[in-house]
LOPASE-490594 format. One line per 8 residues: their letters; for each residue x, y, z of N, C-alpha, C. Coordinates in steps of 0.2 Angstrom, whole numbers, padded with zeros to 4 digits, always signed. Layout:
% LOPASE-490594
A) X:Y:Z:X:Y:Z:X:Y:Z | ... .
***
This chain:
% LOPASE-490594
XXXXXXXX) +0297:+0360:+0843:+0287:+0360:+0839:+0289:+0357:+0832 | +0287:+0351:+0828:+0287:+0349:+0821:+0285:+0355:+0817 | +0286:+0356:+0814:+0283:+0363:+0808:+0280:+0356:+0802 | +0274:+0358:+0799:+0273:+0357:+0793:+0271:+0359:+0789 | +0269:+0357:+0781:+0267:+0364:+0775:+0261:+0364:+0776 | +0256:+0358:+0776:+0250:+0358:+0777:+0247:+0352:+0783 | +0243:+0356:+0786:+0240:+0350:+0791:+0232:+0353:+0791 | +0230:+0347:+0790:+0223:+0346:+0789:+0220:+0343:+0795 .
XXXXXXXX) +0212:+0347:+0797:+0211:+0344:+0802:+0204:+0343:+0800 | +0203:+0336:+0803:+0197:+0333:+0799:+0200:+0326:+0797 | +0197:+0320:+0797:+0200:+0315:+0792:+0193:+0310:+0788 | +0187:+0314:+0786:+0183:+0312:+0782:+0184:+0311:+0776 | +0180:+0311:+0771:+0181:+0311:+0764:+0184:+0318:+0761 | +0184:+0323:+0764:+0184:+0330:+0762:+0194:+0329:+0763 | +0195:+0327:+0771:+0201:+0327:+0773:+0205:+0322:+0771 | +0203:+0318:+0769:+0206:+0312:+0767:+0210:+0314:+0758 .
XXXXXXXX) +0205:+0317:+0755:+0207:+0317:+0750:+0210:+0325:+0748 | +0210:+0329:+0752:+0216:+0337:+0753:+0222:+0331:+0754 | +0224:+0329:+0759:+0230:+0325:+0762:+0232:+0320:+0757 | +0228:+0316:+0753:+0231:+0313:+0747:+0234:+0317:+0742 | +0230:+0323:+0741:+0232:+0328:+0735:+0240:+0333:+0736 | +0240:+0335:+0745:+0245:+0338:+0747:+0250:+0333:+0748 | +0249:+0327:+0748:+0257:+0323:+0749:+0257:+0321:+0742 | +0254:+0320:+0739:+0255:+0319:+0732:+0260:+0323:+0728 .
XXXXXXXX) +0258:+0331:+0730:+0263:+0336:+0727:+0269:+0336:+0734 | +0270:+0332:+0735:+0278:+0332:+0739:+0276:+0337:+0745 | +0272:+0340:+0749:+0271:+0343:+0754:+0270:+0337:+0759 | +0274:+0341:+0765:+0275:+0339:+0773:+0267:+0340:+0774 | +0263:+0334:+0775:+0257:+0335:+0779:+0253:+0330:+0783 | +0252:+0333:+0787:+0248:+0329:+0793:+0241:+0332:+0793 | +0238:+0325:+0795:+0230:+0326:+0795:+0228:+0324:+0802 | +0223:+0329:+0807:+0224:+0326:+0813:+0215:+0326:+0812 .
XXXXXXXX) +0214:+0320:+0817:+0205:+0318:+0817:+0202:+0315:+0824 | +0200:+0316:+0827:+0198:+0317:+0834:+0193:+0312:+0835 | +0193:+0308:+0829:+0187:+0301:+0833:+0191:+0295:+0827 | +0188:+0292:+0822:+0186:+0289:+0818:+0189:+0292:+0811 | +0193:+0289:+0807:+0195:+0294:+0799:+0190:+0290:+0795 | +0187:+0293:+0793:+0184:+0291:+0786:+0176:+0296:+0789 | +0178:+0297:+0795:+0169:+0302:+0796:+0164:+0299:+0798 | +0159:+0303:+0796:+0152:+0300:+0796:+0150:+0293:+0791 .
XXXXXXXX) +0152:+0296:+0786:+0152:+0289:+0781:+0153:+0283:+0784 | +0158:+0281:+0787:+0156:+0276:+0790:+0152:+0272:+0794 | +0147:+0277:+0795:+0141:+0274:+0798:+0135:+0273:+0792 | +0138:+0272:+0786:+0133:+0270:+0780:+0134:+0263:+0779 | +0129:+0260:+0778:+0129:+0254:+0778:+0132:+0253:+0771 | +0125:+0256:+0767:+0128:+0256:+0758:+0127:+0262:+0754 | +0133:+0265:+0753:+0136:+0269:+0747:+0132:+0268:+0740 | +0127:+0272:+0737:+0125:+0269:+0731:+0128:+0276:+0727 .
XXXXXXXX) +0130:+0280:+0728:+0129:+0287:+0724:+0137:+0290:+0723 | +0142:+0285:+0725:+0149:+0289:+0724:+0149:+0284:+0717 | +0152:+0289:+0713:+0157:+0286:+0706:+0162:+0280:+0707 | +0160:+0276:+0703:+0164:+0270:+0703:+0162:+0265:+0706 | +0157:+0267:+0709:+0155:+0258:+0711:+0149:+0258:+0710 | +0146:+0254:+0705:+0140:+0252:+0704:+0135:+0248:+0706 | +0139:+0246:+0710:+0134:+0241:+0715:+0135:+0242:+0723 | +0136:+0251:+0722:+0138:+0253:+0732:+0143:+0249:+0733 .
XXXXXXXX) +0145:+0251:+0740:+0151:+0252:+0744:+0150:+0253:+0752 | +0149:+0249:+0756:+0150:+0252:+0764:+0153:+0259:+0764 | +0151:+0263:+0770:+0153:+0268:+0769:+0160:+0266:+0775 | +0160:+0259:+0780:+0167:+0258:+0781:+0173:+0257:+0776 | +0169:+0253:+0772:+0174:+0251:+0767:+0178:+0258:+0763 | +0173:+0261:+0761:+0175:+0268:+0757:+0182:+0273:+0760 | +0178:+0275:+0766:+0183:+0278:+0771:+0191:+0274:+0773 | +0191:+0266:+0773:+0198:+0265:+0773:+0202:+0264:+0769 .
XXXXXXXX) +0198:+0263:+0761:+0201:+0262:+0755:+0205:+0271:+0754 | +0200:+0276:+0758:+0204:+0283:+0755:+0210:+0285:+0760 | +0209:+0280:+0766:+0213:+0280:+0772:+0221:+0278:+0770 | +0221:+0271:+0767:+0225:+0267:+0764:+0229:+0272:+0758 | +0224:+0275:+0756:+0229:+0278:+0748:+0232:+0284:+0748 | +0230:+0287:+0755:+0232:+0295:+0756:+0238:+0294:+0760 | +0238:+0289:+0765:+0244:+0285:+0768:+0249:+0282:+0765 | +0247:+0280:+0760:+0252:+0277:+0753:+0258:+0282:+0751 .
XXXXXXXX) +0255:+0288:+0750:+0258:+0296:+0747:+0262:+0297:+0752 | +0261:+0295:+0760:+0265:+0301:+0764:+0263:+0303:+0768 | +0253:+0305:+0767:+0249:+0308:+0775:+0251:+0305:+0782 | +0253:+0309:+0785:+0255:+0307:+0791:+0248:+0309:+0795 | +0245:+0305:+0799:+0237:+0302:+0803:+0239:+0304:+0810 | +0235:+0308:+0817:+0234:+0308:+0822:+0230:+0306:+0825 | +0227:+0304:+0831:+0223:+0306:+0834:+0223:+0313:+0838 | +0220:+0319:+0838:+0220:+0322:+0843:+0213:+0328:+0841 .
XXXXXXXX) +0214:+0330:+0845:+0209:+0336:+0845:+0210:+0342:+0846 | +0208:+0348:+0839:+0212:+0352:+0836:+0205:+0358:+0845 | +0209:+0361:+0849:+0207:+0369:+0852:+0206:+0374:+0850 | +0210:+0376:+0844:+0214:+0383:+0843:+0218:+0386:+0836 | +0218:+0389:+0835:+0224:+0391:+0829:+0226:+0399:+0831 | +0232:+0400:+0833:+0235:+0405:+0831:+0240:+0407:+0824 | +0239:+0414:+0826:+0245:+0415:+0820:+0249:+0421:+0821 | +0257:+0419:+0819:+0260:+0424:+0821:+0265:+0422:+0814 .
XXXXXXXX) +0272:+0420:+0814:+0274:+0420:+0807:+0271:+0416:+0804 | +0270:+0412:+0807:+0264:+0403:+0803:+0260:+0402:+0807 | +0256:+0399:+0806:+0251:+0394:+0810:+0252:+0389:+0815 | +0250:+0391:+0820:+0251:+0388:+0828:+0243:+0383:+0830 | +0242:+0376:+0830:+0238:+0375:+0830:+0237:+0372:+0836 | +0233:+0374:+0843:+0235:+0370:+0849:+0227:+0363:+0849 | +0230:+0359:+0853:+0228:+0354:+0851:+0228:+0349:+0858 | +0224:+0344:+0858:+0224:+0341:+0866:+0229:+0338:+0867 .
XXXXXXXX) +0235:+0336:+0864:+0242:+0334:+0862:+0248:+0338:+0862 | +0247:+0344:+0864:+0252:+0348:+0861:+0251:+0354:+0856 | +0253:+0357:+0852:+0255:+0362:+0847:+0260:+0361:+0842 | +0255:+0360:+0835:+0259:+0360:+0828:+0259:+0365:+0825 | +0264:+0369:+0820:+0263:+0371:+0817:+0264:+0370:+0809 | +0263:+0375:+0804:+0259:+0373:+0799:+0260:+0381:+0794 | +0263:+0381:+0790:+0262:+0385:+0784:+0254:+0387:+0778 | +0249:+0383:+0778:+0243:+0381:+0778:+0238:+0375:+0780 .
XXXXXXXX) +0234:+0378:+0782:+0229:+0373:+0785:+0222:+0373:+0782 | +0220:+0368:+0780:+0214:+0365:+0778:+0209:+0363:+0784 | +0204:+0366:+0784:+0199:+0364:+0790:+0193:+0359:+0788 | +0194:+0353:+0789:+0189:+0349:+0783:+0184:+0346:+0792 | +0184:+0346:+0796:+0180:+0344:+0803:+0175:+0342:+0802 | +0171:+0343:+0798:+0164:+0342:+0795:+0159:+0343:+0802 | +0153:+0340:+0803:+0149:+0341:+0807:+0145:+0336:+0808 | +0143:+0338:+0816:+0139:+0331:+0821:+0132:+0333:+0819 .
XXXXXXXX) +0127:+0326:+0824:+0120:+0329:+0822:+0117:+0332:+0826 | +0111:+0337:+0823:+0108:+0341:+0828:+0104:+0335:+0830 | +0104:+0341:+0838:+0099:+0336:+0845:+0093:+0342:+0843 | +0088:+0338:+0845:+0081:+0340:+0848:+0080:+0347:+0851 | +0084:+0344:+0857:+0084:+0348:+0860:+0077:+0350:+0866 | +0076:+0343:+0867:+0070:+0342:+0873:+0070:+0337:+0880 | +0067:+0337:+0883:+0066:+0333:+0888:+0067:+0327:+0888 | +0072:+0325:+0893:+0074:+0316:+0890:+0078:+0314:+0885 .
XXXXXXXX) +0080:+0319:+0879:+0085:+0317:+0874:+0092:+0316:+0879 | +0096:+0321:+0882:+0102:+0319:+0884:+0102:+0316:+0891 | +0099:+0312:+0894:+0098:+0309:+0898:+0097:+0302:+0896 | +0094:+0299:+0891:+0091:+0296:+0887:+0097:+0294:+0882 | +0101:+0297:+0881:+0106:+0295:+0877:+0110:+0285:+0877 | +0110:+0282:+0871:+0110:+0274:+0875:+0108:+0273:+0878 | +0099:+0272:+0881:+0096:+0269:+0882:+0089:+0271:+0879 | +0091:+0271:+0872:+0086:+0271:+0870:+0085:+0279:+0863 .
XXXXXXXX) +0090:+0281:+0864:+0090:+0288:+0859:+0096:+0288:+0855 | +0094:+0289:+0848:+0103:+0287:+0843:+0102:+0294:+0839 | +0109:+0293:+0835:+0107:+0296:+0832:+0110:+0294:+0824 | +0112:+0286:+0825:+0114:+0282:+0820:+0111:+0275:+0820 | +0107:+0276:+0813:+0103:+0267:+0815:+0107:+0265:+0811 | +0113:+0262:+0807:+0116:+0259:+0806:+0122:+0257:+0812 | +0122:+0261:+0818:+0126:+0258:+0823:+0121:+0253:+0829 | +0118:+0258:+0829:+0111:+0257:+0836:+0104:+0251:+0835 .
XXXXXXXX) +0104:+0251:+0827:+0098:+0248:+0825:+0098:+0240:+0826 | +0103:+0234:+0829:+0103:+0228:+0828:+0100:+0227:+0837 | +0101:+0232:+0842:+0099:+0233:+0848:+0091:+0235:+0849 | +0088:+0235:+0841:+0080:+0236:+0844:+0078:+0230:+0841 | +0080:+0225:+0838:+0077:+0220:+0834:+0067:+0218:+0837 | +0066:+0216:+0834:+0058:+0215:+0836:+0054:+0221:+0840 | +0056:+0226:+0840:+0053:+0231:+0846:+0052:+0239:+0840 | +0048:+0241:+0843:+0044:+0250:+0837:+0049:+0251:+0840 .
XXXXXXXX) +0051:+0258:+0835:+0055:+0264:+0836:+0052:+0267:+0832 | +0056:+0273:+0832:+0053:+0281:+0827:+0059:+0283:+0825 | +0058:+0286:+0819:+0063:+0290:+0815:+0062:+0296:+0816 | +0065:+0300:+0818:+0063:+0311:+0816:+0068:+0313:+0812 | +0065:+0316:+0807:+0065:+0317:+0800:+0064:+0317:+0795 | +0064:+0321:+0790:+0060:+0318:+0783:+0065:+0319:+0777 | +0072:+0320:+0781:+0077:+0320:+0773:+0078:+0314:+0771 | +0086:+0313:+0767:+0089:+0308:+0765:+0090:+0303:+0772 .
XXXXXXXX) +0093:+0305:+0777:+0096:+0301:+0783:+0090:+0301:+0785 | +0084:+0302:+0786:+0080:+0300:+0789:+0077:+0294:+0788 | +0077:+0297:+0780:+0071:+0288:+0780:+0078:+0284:+0776 | +0084:+0285:+0775:+0088:+0279:+0776:+0088:+0273:+0781 | +0089:+0280:+0785:+0090:+0276:+0794:+0082:+0271:+0794 | +0075:+0275:+0791:+0072:+0270:+0794:+0070:+0263:+0789 | +0074:+0264:+0783:+0075:+0258:+0778:+0078:+0252:+0783 | +0086:+0256:+0784:+0091:+0252:+0789:+0085:+0249:+0795 .
XXXXXXXX) +0084:+0253:+0799:+0078:+0249:+0806:+0074:+0244:+0802 | +0071:+0245:+0796:+0064:+0238:+0794:+0069:+0232:+0794 | +0075:+0232:+0795:+0079:+0224:+0795:+0080:+0222:+0802 | +0078:+0225:+0808:+0078:+0224:+0814:+0071:+0225:+0816 | +0069:+0231:+0818:+0063:+0233:+0821:+0058:+0229:+0819 | +0053:+0229:+0823:+0047:+0225:+0821:+0041:+0230:+0817 | +0042:+0237:+0821:+0037:+0244:+0817:+0042:+0248:+0816 | +0043:+0253:+0813:+0047:+0257:+0811:+0042:+0266:+0811 .
XXXXXXXX) +0041:+0272:+0814:+0034:+0275:+0814:+0041:+0280:+0811 | +0040:+0286:+0807:+0043:+0292:+0805:+0038:+0298:+0807 | +0042:+0301:+0810:+0039:+0308:+0811:+0042:+0315:+0808 | +0039:+0319:+0804:+0042:+0323:+0802:+0036:+0330:+0802 | +0037:+0333:+0803:+0035:+0343:+0804:+0032:+0344:+0798 | +0034:+0342:+0794:+0029:+0345:+0787:+0024:+0337:+0784 | +0022:+0339:+0780:+0018:+0334:+0777:+0019:+0332:+0771 | +0025:+0331:+0768:+0027:+0327:+0765:+0035:+0327:+0766 .
XXXXXXXX) +0039:+0322:+0762:+0046:+0321:+0765:+0050:+0324:+0761 | +0056:+0327:+0761:+0063:+0332:+0757:+0068:+0327:+0754 | +0066:+0319:+0755:+0072:+0316:+0752:+0070:+0313:+0745 | +0074:+0312:+0742:+0076:+0309:+0735:+0069:+0304:+0734 | +0068:+0306:+0726:+0061:+0301:+0726:+0063:+0294:+0726 | +0069:+0292:+0725:+0071:+0285:+0725:+0071:+0281:+0732 | +0072:+0285:+0737:+0073:+0283:+0743:+0064:+0284:+0747 | +0060:+0288:+0744:+0053:+0290:+0745:+0050:+0283:+0741 .
XXXXXXXX) +0050:+0282:+0734:+0049:+0275:+0734:+0048:+0271:+0738 | +0057:+0270:+0739:+0058:+0263:+0742:+0051:+0262:+0750 | +0053:+0268:+0753:+0048:+0270:+0760:+0045:+0268:+0758 | +0036:+0269:+0755:+0031:+0270:+0754:+0029:+0265:+0752 | +0035:+0260:+0747:+0034:+0253:+0748:+0035:+0249:+0754 | +0039:+0248:+0758:+0040:+0245:+0765:+0034:+0246:+0771 | +0031:+0238:+0768:+0027:+0239:+0774:+0027:+0239:+0783 | +0031:+0239:+0784:+0034:+0242:+0793:+0034:+0247:+0796 .
XXXXXXXX) +0034:+0252:+0788:+0035:+0260:+0788:+0029:+0262:+0789 | +0027:+0266:+0796:+0020:+0269:+0795:+0024:+0278:+0798 | +0020:+0283:+0793:+0024:+0290:+0793:+0018:+0293:+0797 | +0020:+0298:+0803:+0016:+0303:+0805:+0017:+0310:+0803 | +0012:+0313:+0802:+0014:+0319:+0796:+0014:+0324:+0802 | +0017:+0332:+0801:+0015:+0337:+0802:+0014:+0335:+0810 | +0019:+0334:+0813:+0020:+0332:+0819:+0026:+0332:+0824 | +0028:+0337:+0829:+0035:+0335:+0831:+0036:+0331:+0838 .
XXXXXXXX) +0040:+0330:+0839:+0041:+0326:+0846:+0044:+0330:+0851 | +0039:+0332:+0859:+0037:+0337:+0861:+0044:+0336:+0868 | +0044:+0327:+0870:+0046:+0324:+0875:+0048:+0318:+0873 | +0057:+0314:+0877:+0056:+0307:+0877:+0053:+0305:+0884 | +0049:+0302:+0884:+0047:+0299:+0891:+0050:+0293:+0894 | +0051:+0292:+0899:+0056:+0283:+0902:+0060:+0287:+0909 | +0062:+0281:+0911:+0068:+0284:+0916:+0073:+0282:+0916 | +0073:+0276:+0915:+0081:+0273:+0913:+0080:+0269:+0906 .
XXXXXXXX) +0075:+0270:+0903:+0074:+0268:+0894:+0069:+0271:+0892 | +0068:+0272:+0887:+0063:+0274:+0883:+0055:+0270:+0883 | +0051:+0275:+0885:+0045:+0270:+0887:+0039:+0275:+0881 | +0041:+0279:+0878:+0036:+0282:+0875:+0037:+0290:+0872 | +0033:+0292:+0868:+0037:+0301:+0865:+0028:+0304:+0866 | +0030:+0307:+0868:+0027:+0312:+0869:+0024:+0318:+0862 | +0019:+0317:+0860:+0019:+0322:+0851:+0014:+0326:+0852 | +0015:+0331:+0845:+0011:+0337:+0846:+0011:+0337:+0837 .
XXXXXXXX) +0003:+0340:+0837:+0003:+0339:+0828:+0004:+0348:+0829 | +0008:+0352:+0822:+0008:+0358:+0822:+0004:+0361:+0819 | -0003:+0355:+0817:-0009:+0360:+0812:-0012:+0359:+0818 | -0014:+0355:+0819:-0021:+0355:+0825:-0019:+0357:+0831 | -0014:+0357:+0834:-0011:+0357:+0841:-0013:+0353:+0847 | -0016:+0348:+0844:-0017:+0340:+0848:-0011:+0336:+0850 | -0011:+0335:+0857:-0004:+0330:+0859:-0010:+0323:+0859 | -0002:+0318:+0858:-0002:+0311:+0859:+0002:+0308:+0861 .
XXXXXXXX) +0003:+0302:+0863:+0008:+0297:+0865:+0008:+0292:+0860 | +0015:+0291:+0858:+0017:+0285:+0855:+0021:+0284:+0858 | +0019:+0276:+0861:+0022:+0271:+0863:+0027:+0267:+0860 | +0036:+0269:+0863:+0041:+0266:+0856:+0046:+0265:+0862 | +0050:+0260:+0859:+0053:+0259:+0865:+0063:+0262:+0860 | +0062:+0266:+0855:+0068:+0269:+0853:+0066:+0274:+0849 | +0073:+0279:+0849:+0069:+0287:+0843:+0078:+0286:+0841 | +0076:+0286:+0833:+0083:+0290:+0832:+0082:+0297:+0827 .
XXXXXXXX) +0085:+0301:+0832:+0083:+0308:+0828:+0090:+0309:+0822 | +0087:+0311:+0818:+0091:+0314:+0810:+0085:+0321:+0807 | +0089:+0324:+0811:+0086:+0331:+0809:+0090:+0336:+0805 | +0096:+0334:+0804:+0099:+0339:+0801:+0109:+0338:+0804 | +0113:+0342:+0805:+0118:+0342:+0805:+0122:+0349:+0808 | +0127:+0350:+0813:+0129:+0359:+0817:+0136:+0355:+0813 | +0140:+0363:+0812:+0145:+0361:+0810:+0150:+0361:+0813 | +0154:+0359:+0813:+0160:+0358:+0820:+0167:+0365:+0820 .
XXXXXXXX) +0164:+0371:+0821:+0167:+0375:+0818:+0171:+0381:+0823 | +0165:+0379:+0829:+0167:+0385:+0834:+0174:+0385:+0837 | +0176:+0379:+0839:+0184:+0385:+0840:+0189:+0385:+0834 | +0185:+0389:+0830:+0189:+0392:+0824:+0186:+0397:+0822 | +0180:+0400:+0825:+0175:+0408:+0822:+0180:+0412:+0828 | +0185:+0413:+0831:+0190:+0419:+0829:+0194:+0419:+0825 | +0196:+0414:+0822:+0201:+0414:+0815:+0197:+0414:+0809 | +0192:+0412:+0808:+0189:+0413:+0800:+0182:+0416:+0803 .
XXXXXXXX) +0179:+0418:+0796:+0174:+0420:+0796:+0169:+0415:+0794 | +0162:+0415:+0799:+0158:+0409:+0798:+0152:+0415:+0795 | +0146:+0411:+0795:+0139:+0414:+0792:+0134:+0411:+0801 | +0130:+0416:+0798:+0124:+0416:+0805:+0122:+0409:+0806 | +0124:+0403:+0801:+0122:+0398:+0807:+0128:+0393:+0807 | +0134:+0398:+0806:+0140:+0391:+0811:+0146:+0388:+0807 | +0142:+0388:+0798:+0147:+0386:+0793:+0151:+0393:+0791 | +0158:+0390:+0790:+0164:+0394:+0786:+0163:+0397:+0780 .
XXXXXXXX) +0162:+0402:+0780:+0163:+0406:+0771:+0169:+0405:+0768 | +0168:+0402:+0761:+0171:+0400:+0759:+0171:+0403:+0750 | +0178:+0406:+0748:+0176:+0408:+0739:+0177:+0401:+0736 | +0178:+0401:+0729:+0176:+0395:+0725:+0181:+0391:+0726 | +0191:+0394:+0728:+0193:+0391:+0730:+0194:+0389:+0735 | +0191:+0387:+0741:+0190:+0385:+0745:+0195:+0390:+0750 | +0195:+0397:+0747:+0198:+0400:+0755:+0194:+0405:+0757 | +0197:+0404:+0764:+0194:+0406:+0770:+0195:+0414:+0771 .
XXXXXXXX) +0193:+0418:+0775:+0195:+0425:+0776:+0202:+0423:+0779 | +0205:+0421:+0781:+0214:+0421:+0785:+0216:+0420:+0778 | +0224:+0419:+0777:+0227:+0420:+0770:+0230:+0412:+0774 | +0231:+0408:+0768:+0232:+0403:+0769:+0229:+0395:+0774 | +0221:+0398:+0775:+0219:+0395:+0779:+0213:+0392:+0773 | +0210:+0385:+0771:+0205:+0384:+0766:+0200:+0381:+0771 | +0193:+0378:+0768:+0189:+0375:+0770:+0186:+0369:+0767 | +0184:+0365:+0768:+0183:+0361:+0763:+0177:+0355:+0764 .
XXXXXXXX) +0171:+0352:+0763:+0168:+0349:+0765:+0162:+0351:+0770 | +0156:+0346:+0772:+0150:+0348:+0775:+0153:+0355:+0780 | +0159:+0358:+0782:+0160:+0363:+0786:+0157:+0368:+0784 | +0160:+0371:+0775:+0160:+0377:+0773:+0153:+0377:+0771 | +0151:+0382:+0769:+0143:+0388:+0770:+0142:+0385:+0760 | +0137:+0383:+0760:+0135:+0379:+0755:+0135:+0373:+0753 | +0139:+0369:+0756:+0141:+0363:+0756:+0134:+0357:+0754 | +0133:+0354:+0749:+0128:+0349:+0747:+0128:+0343:+0751 .
XXXXXXXX) +0133:+0344:+0757:+0135:+0337:+0762:+0134:+0329:+0757 | +0138:+0330:+0754:+0139:+0324:+0751:+0145:+0321:+0748 | +0147:+0314:+0749:+0153:+0313:+0748:+0157:+0315:+0742 | +0152:+0313:+0737:+0158:+0317:+0729:+0160:+0322:+0730 | +0152:+0328:+0733:+0157:+0336:+0733:+0161:+0336:+0740 | +0161:+0332:+0743:+0166:+0334:+0748:+0175:+0333:+0746 | +0174:+0328:+0742:+0180:+0322:+0739:+0183:+0331:+0733 | +0178:+0332:+0730:+0181:+0337:+0724:+0182:+0344:+0729 .
XXXXXXXX) +0176:+0346:+0735:+0183:+0352:+0741:+0189:+0352:+0742 | +0190:+0341:+0743:+0196:+0341:+0746:+0204:+0341:+0741 | +0204:+0340:+0735:+0206:+0343:+0729:+0206:+0349:+0729 | +0202:+0355:+0728:+0204:+0363:+0727:+0205:+0364:+0733 | +0204:+0363:+0738:+0207:+0365:+0745:+0214:+0364:+0744 | +0216:+0357:+0743:+0224:+0355:+0741:+0228:+0358:+0736 | +0225:+0360:+0729:+0229:+0363:+0727:+0229:+0371:+0728 | +0225:+0375:+0732:+0225:+0382:+0732:+0231:+0381:+0739 .
XXXXXXXX) +0230:+0375:+0744:+0235:+0376:+0747:+0244:+0376:+0746 | +0244:+0371:+0739:+0248:+0371:+0739:+0254:+0378:+0733 | +0246:+0381:+0729:+0249:+0389:+0726:+0253:+0391:+0731 | +0248:+0393:+0739:+0249:+0398:+0744:+0254:+0398:+0746 | +0257:+0392:+0746:+0262:+0390:+0750:+0268:+0390:+0746 | +0269:+0390:+0737:+0273:+0392:+0732:+0274:+0399:+0733 | +0269:+0403:+0735:+0268:+0411:+0734:+0272:+0412:+0740 | +0271:+0410:+0745:+0275:+0413:+0753:+0281:+0413:+0754 .
XX) +0285:+0406:+0749:+0289:+0405:+0748:+0294:+0408:+0742 | +0292:+0410:+0739:+0295:+0416:+0735:+0297:+0421:+0735 .
***
């Protein structure tokens, strides 16, 4: 069994930055990612708020550049899914491809899309139900679709969909958006967007594909049917933390509890990015978390080695 000084779980901006700093510090470092290196940012058509790119940069390109830079300094990267962590003299990480040992661990496993949990959702995923407008918007050219949510992600998705769809309905349970002002201004100026306020989706209708949505106004209780051929769900994220619940403390929403050094309740285990409590879930913040976690891991390794 190969032993590493640092193993990083998750290949998004937080994990890649942690890998870069750990590798440059001379530590034998391994990054494990179960999916695409770069994390959810690779789905973003344009990232406009990451410093150093005044014209913006695609999420896929930004993720690729981060990956290249980290590997350049010696970071090893493998595709594998972590199923648990055990502790004896050092940490043992169980994965779908065997076990790995490490002195310190940085958990940067991120989060996944929150589902609505309504009838028709699971059955029609890939047949009109989507969680990624950048990935699937092209398939809805000249069709009418809906976006559920009112935050930055939902409005970004809605604007992306106007490039393809004939009409985009934004369904939000509140009577005003939570998205930033710049996004709101763009959205309200876009003629293809129509807002359905104070409303929730109760059912996704259709057999082999979506035929419509059953809606309910939360103020009046009135039900209605909206005829659309696609629905894009953007109602938040759920942390990928359950496999670590027996190892580190989680808060009541499943996020890993850390202090300002990214230390968790377990000595030598750190957390960074979207998976930790109070994360702003922004790329720039995730990068900062990765730096702090890597530096804290370096200090820990020095201390246990003395």
